[in-house]
N, C-alpha and C positions, 0 to 999 in steps of 0.2 A: 411571182414565178417567171424567171427569165430564161430564154433560150441561150445556150452556150455550146460551142463545139467542143469536142474533147480536147483540142489544142489549146482553146481559151482556158478551159478548166485546168489543164496542166500548168499553163503559165500563171494562172491565179493561184494554184496551189504552191508553186515555187516561191511567189511572192510572199505569200502567207508563212511559209516555212522560214524564209529569210527574216520576216518581221518577228516571228516568234523567237527565233535565236537572238535576234537584237534585243528584244524586250527582256529576255532572260539575263543577258549580259549588261543590261543597263544599270548604272550605279547612281542613285540619286545624290544630289548635293546635300551636305549637312554644314552649312556655314555657322550654324549657331552653336556648335560645340565650343570652339575656341579654348580648347584644352590641350596644353602640352603634356603628353602622357609619357613620362620616363619610367614608369612602373611597369610598362608592358613586357612580357617575357615571351620568348619563342614558343610557338605551339599554343598560344593562348588566343582564342577567337575573338574578333572584335565584333561589336554589336552591329548587326546589319540594319541600316536605314531603310525604313519602308515608305515608298512613295504611295499616297492615297490613290486608289483607283487602278493602279498599274497591274496587280493581280488579276482584277476583274477583266481588264483589257486583254491580258494574256490568255486568260481561259476562253474568252470569246474568239480569239484568234485560233485557238486550239480546237473549239468546236466546229468552226468553219472549215478547218483543214480536215477534220474526221469526216465531216459531211461530204466534201468534195472527194476525198478518197473513197468513201463508200459508194458514192454515185459512179466513179469511174471503174470501180472493181465489180460492181453489180451486174454488168453485162460481159458475157463472154466474147470472144473475138468474133464468133459467127452471128452474135446478136447485136454486135456494136452499132450504134446509131451515129448518125452524123451530128445530131443535136441532142443535147441533154436538158431537161427541165429541172432547174435546182434553185431553191431559194437561198440566197447567201448574202451576207452583210459584208463580204470581203472588201469591196471598194471603199465603203465607209471606214472600216477598221484600218486598212492600209493608209487611208488619208490622214486618220487621226495620229498614227504612229509616225508617219512622215512629218506631220506638223509638230510633234513632239521633238523630233530630231532638228528641225529647222528654226523652231521658236527660240526666243530670247531666253536664256537660262538664268537662274535655276528654275526648273519645272517644279511647281508646288504640288500639283495634283493632276489627276486625269479622270474625266467623266464623273464630274461632281455636279450637285444640284444645290442651288441657291435660292432661299425664299425671297419673295417680293417685299414682304413686309405687309402690315395690315391696310386694308382699303385700297390696294392696287388693282385687284381684279375681283370679280364677284364669284367666279367659278373656283370652287376649292381645288379642282384638279390642275388648275393652271396657276397656282399661287407659287410656283417655283420655276426657275429656268435651269435647263441643262447647260453646262459649260464642258466642252470636251477636253480642252487644255487650259490649265491655269499656269501661265508662263511668267517670266520675268519676276519671280519671287512672289507672284499674286498680283502684279500690276496690270498684266495683260490677260484678258479672257478671249479665247479663240473657240468658235463653234464651227463644226463642219457640216455642210449641207450639199447633199448629192442631187438635189432637184434638177430636173432637165427643162428645156424650154417647152417640150411637148407637154409635161405635166402642168406647167404654168398655164398653158393655153387651155387645159381642161379646167383648171381652177377659174379662169377668167370667164369662161362660158357658164359654169355652174353659178358663179356669182351673178352673172348677167341675167340668167334664167331665173334665179331667185328673187332679184330686185324687180324684174319684169312682172313676176307673179304678184309680188307685194305692192308694187306701184305702178298699175296699168297706165296712170296718166304720164308717168315718166319713161315709158318704154320708147325704144328707137324703132320706127317702121323699118329701117333697113336691115335690122336683125344683126348687125355687125357687133364685133366685140371691141372692147376698149373703152376709155374714159368717156367718149363721146356718145356711148350707147344709152346712158341714163343721165338724169340730172344729178344724181348722187354718185359720187366717185366710190367704186367698190374696192379701190386699190388697198385701203387699210385692212380689208378683210382677207387679203391674200396671205397664205401661210408664212411667207417670208417677212412680211409686215408684222405679223403677230410674233414670230420668233424674235425679230429685232426690238420690238416694244418690250417683250418679255424680258429680254437680256439687259435692256437699258433700265428697266424698272428694278430688277434684281441688282444691278451694279450700284444704283442710287441707294438701295437698301443695305448695301454691304460695303461701307466705307473701308479703306485700308486700315489695318490696326497698327497705326504709326505709334512710335514710342517717344519721339523727341519733342512733342508739342508743336508739330507743324499743323498748317492749315489742313482741313479735311481734304482728302484725295479719294478718288473713286476708280475702280478698275476700268481701263479702256476696253471696249468690245469690238472684236473683229469677227466677221463671218466669211469664211472661205467657201466659195461656191465652186466646187470641183468640176461640174459639168455644165457650167455656164461661162459665157464670155461677157465682157463689158459692153452690153448693148447701148450704153450711154454714148459710146464713141462710134457706133456703128451709123453708117448712112444708108437708110432703107431705100436705095435706088436699084433698079433693075429686078425687083421682086414683085409678087403678086400683091394684091390689096391686102389680102388677109396676113401675109407675112409682114407687111409694112405696119399693119395695125399691131400685130404681135411684138414686133420690134419696138414700137413706140410704147406699147403698154409696159414691157419689161424695163425699158429705160426709166419710165416714170416710176415704177417700183423701186428701182435701185437708187433714183435720186431722192425718193422719199425716205429710204433707210438711210442714207447718207445724211440727210437733214436731222435724223434722230441722233446723230453723233457716232454712228457706227461706221468703222472702216470696212471696206469690201476688198477681198482678194479672189482671184479667178484662176480656175484651172487647177490641174493636179500638179503636185510637187514632185518632180522627177528625181528621186534619190535612189541610188543603188545601194541596197541594204547589204549586199555582199562586199561593197568596197568602203562602206561608211561605218566606222566604229561608233558605237553609242556615244554621242557627244554630251556626256554628262559634264556639268560645269567643272573647271578646274578647281580642285580642292586647294585650300591655302597652301603654298609651297612651303611655309614654315611660320607658325604663329611665333612671335617673338615676345619675351617678357618685357614688362615696362620698366622705366627707370626706377621707380619705387616699387618695392617687393614687400608684400605683407606676409609675415610669418605666423603661422598658425602654432597651436600648441605642439602638434606632432613634429613639426620642423625645428622648434626650440629643442625638443628632446633629441632630435637626431643631430644637432649641431654640437651637442655636448656629449653625445654617446661615445663610449670607448671604441665601439666598432668603427666609427668614422675616422678615428685618429691612430689606432693601434698599428703596430707592424702587422702585415698580412701574412697569414700562413701560406706555405708553398703549394699545399694541395687541399682538396675538399676533406680528405680524411683528418688532416691536421686541424681544420677549422672545427670538425666535429669534436675532436678530442680535447678542445679547449674547454668544453663544457661537461655537464654531467653525462654519465654513460647511459646507454639505452636509447641512443639516437641513431637512426639509420640514415644512410646517405641520401635516400629518396624522401626525406621529409617533406610534408606537404607545405604549401605556401603559408608563411606565418602571418599572424596578425600583429599590429603594432602593439607593444605592451602599454604605450601610453593611452590606447583606447580602452585598456582594461588593467588598471594598476594593480588589481587583486589577483592577477593571473597566477601569481607564484605561490598561492596557498594551496596546500594539499599535494600529495605524492604526485598523482597523475598530472596535475596542472603544472607542478615543478617540471617534470620531464617535457611536457608540451612546450613550456616557456623555453627551455634549453634548446629544444629543437628548433623553435622559432629563431632563436639567436644565432644558431649555427647556420641556419638558412640565410639569415641577414648578412653574416659575415661572408658567406659565399658570393652574395650579391655584391658586396663591397669588393670582393676580389675581381669580379667581372667588370666592375666600373665604379670607381670611388664616388661617394656622394659629392664631396667638394670638387672634384675633378668635373663631375657633371654640372654643377652650378657655375663654375668657372668658364667652361665651355659655352653654355647657354648665354651667359652674361657678357661674353667677349664682345659683343656688338656694342655694349655700353661702356666697356673698359679698354680704351685704346692702349693702355699700358698699365698692367697690373704689377706694382713693385713687389719684389720679394724680399725686401728689406725695409724695415720700419724707419730706419735712419734716414732714408731718402724721401724727399717730399713727393707728394703725388696729389693729383686731383681725382677725386672719386665722383664718378657720374652716377653710380647706383647707391640708393639709400634703402636700408632695411627698417621695416616698421612692425610693430606688433601692439595689441591692446594690453591695458593694465591687467584685464581678466585673464588673458592668456599667460602673461608673465607671472601673475600670483599663483595660477594653477600649476605653472611650470616649476616654480620654486617649491610648492608643496610636494610634487612627485619627486623631483631630484633630491630633495633633502630627506625624503622617506625611504627611498629604495636606491639612490645613487650611491656611487662609490666616491672616494676622495678625489680623484681626478675630474670626474663628472661634475662634482659639487664645485670644484675650483674653476672649471670652465664656465659654470653657471654664473658665478660670481663676476667673472671677467666680462660676460656678456652685458650685464646690467649694473656695473660698478661706476656709474658716473658720479663725479664729485659734486659736492653742494654747489649750487649756483652762487657766484660772487660778482662783484662789479670791480672795474678797474684793470690795469695792466697785469697786476699780479695773477689774477684769475686766468688769463690766457696761458701763462707759463705753467701754472699748477695743473690746468686741465690738459695741456700737452703732455706734461709728465705723467699725469694719471692715465691718459690714453695709451701712452707707450707701455706703462706698466700693465694696463689691461691686456694689450695685445701679447705681451710677454707671458702673462699668466695663462691666456687662452691657448696659446700655440706650444706652451711648454710641454715636452714629452710627445708632441704630435709627430707623425711621420712626415707632415708637411712643414715647409719653411714658414717662419713668421711672415704675415701679411700675404700669404697665398691667395686668400680671399678677403677683400675688404668688408669684413662683417661689421666691425665696430665704427661708430657707435650704432647700436639698435635703438631707434627712436620708440618711445613709449607714448601712446595716446591713451587718456582716460576713457574707459569704456563709456562713460556718459557722453563723450563727444562724438558718438555716432550720429550722423546727420539723419534728418527725418525727411525722407521723400524728395530729396534734392537731386536734380539731374541736369546735365549740360548738353547743348545741342552738338557739341564737339566731341562728347563722350561716346565711346563705342556702344552700340545697341545692346550687345551681349551684357555689358556691365549693367545698363538699366534694366534689362530683364531679370538679370540675376539678382540685383538689389530688391526689385519688386517681389520676387519669388521668395526670397529670404524673409522679408518683412511679413508677407502672407502666411508663410509657415510658422514664424514666431507668433504672430497673431492667433493662429489656430491653436498653438500650444498653450497660450495664455487664457484661452476660453475656459470657463468653469468646467464645462463637460465637452472636451475636444472630440469631434466626430470621428477623427482617425488619429492613429498613433504615428507620429512621425519617426522615420528612421534616423534623423539627424537631431543630435542633442542640441539644446538651446545654446550652449556656449560655442559650438561649432558654427551654428548659423550665424551667431553674432560675429564671429571671427570672419567668416566668409562675407557677411554684409559689410563689415569695416573696409575690406579691399574693393568690394564691388562698387559701393557708392562713391569712391573716390577715383575709379577707373584704373585700379592698381591690380597687378597680377598677384593672386594669392598662392604662396608656395606651401604645399601641404603633403603629407604622407598618408592622409586619411582617404584612401582610394574609394572605400565603400560609400562614404559620405558624399564624395563628389559625384559617383555614378547615380546616387539617389537625387542629387540637386540637379544635374544635367537633365535627368529624366523629368523632373518637375518643371524645369524651365522650358523644356521641349513641349510638355502638354499644355502649359499655360501661354507660352509666347512663340512657339515654333513658327507660326504664320507670320508673326511680326518680324522675326529675325531674318527670315527669307528675303524680306523686302530690302534689307540694308546690306546683305552680303558682307565682304570683308570691308567694312567701313573704316577700320583703323588697322587691322592686322595685329591688334595687341591680344595677348593671351590673357584671358580672364583667370584661368586657373593653371597651376603647373603641379603636376603629380609626380612624386618620386616614391621609391620603396622605403619603408620605414627603417629607422636605426634605432633600436630600443636601448635603454640603460642596461649595461652589460657587466660592469665591474663586479657586481656582487654575485654573479653567476659563473665565474671562472673557476675551474677545478681547484687551483691552488688557493682560492679564497674559501672553499667549502671545508677545508681541513680544520 
């Protein structure tokens, strides 16, 4: 219970109010997403990243604000006192938030407890250490301590009295305080020493969750003493004997803490919360696709869809009129037909499918799929030729799995139109492999023919996007648990997650039902294990996978930040097979 003047409480209330606003506006970092999302639509809310412990800190600040406000308003002007007695944790809370703003980002958590591990301490209540700020992605642990020199003096005297009672033969006749007062040094029993040892033990029991096979690393521990100065640098001259002993005692405690490997910082951090915007780490300016692009089933469908290549309608009403009647202009967001090949069965499903196609066509009007791909890939394509007769060097290569290709052919040749089937053949029409000079000429001719067949009837010129050839890798070629130290951490985490989910599905009695189909997981795994961007229109599966990756490896990914800048996944809106649904085809 501390005494404070009304002015002091008002200043404290103002500081807490500024901290509360700053906490509310703080945006945590989410390095681990690494997703280029071109499927986002205006008005659609993004998922809010939650920083562990931040909500609890905000509520603590709010409670102290309310307590101070109640104390100040509890007395009328006639009864107003010069001093108020109020129990408040405000100095500590402000120090924690100032520490969050000034620490190395990204901030991984606030106010967390970490276990020591078995056998570290005997008292069950002391088997965990509190860390106020987990900074630098988890590499730095910061503990705030508001102890004063006066409080330490009380601790020294209590220890001295306890040891004197326990060991009368070791008592000091002078009755002084400090390490000379007994034959047994009581410094290890001081609360600061206990805190430091607890933090170090917890740090050693919680190695950093590294992903790339590095040697084990442990969080560094820092204790900020907001109400102490560095007595190790003090020269105890011109003071009384007891003050000199106290200074020497505190200096010894600080040295003992440093010998444990703990860094010490002193004093309050003076930050103006009014002038300082929450310094959440810079989000990646722009994830970029890799040179090698993995195409999943949904993207193969989109590349041959007539919606991608047809002449665009002039208005939304015209887009709707191309398909079955009974579709309103405010049709809800569609699902990709490739996710549900049987969506066209039944009258109601037929209308719903038509509505989805109309919505996809309107999305194509707002931004063409091939235009979007060309724009994003421009960093890898210094000059995209618009004429196949001109030689060009392709820096981008497109890949897919044999499983995705085979499923793609099954769908296209079941519900696709003539033009969509022709484009499908053009994408995978590689000639038989031969040897000798004749092979090169025949292959070049074949590639030129494939390009012609693919772009035939498209609103885009031939070669607008260098899609061909699409390389096919047998599904049996998926690697097993391989990773590279130079590979982005997000790819390693994503590959691990895909394997774990696949393993769960292969279990005779899976404990949970995955929201991602096995073939989708295998396709995502194919790209992740190679460090390639997977291009997909399967937004639902991507959201589920990102959630699974965050739950399993979120702490690990914060350690690496933007280690490559490569996008693990690139999401676009779907383009489903549409030729069979045009009105003039229904007659």
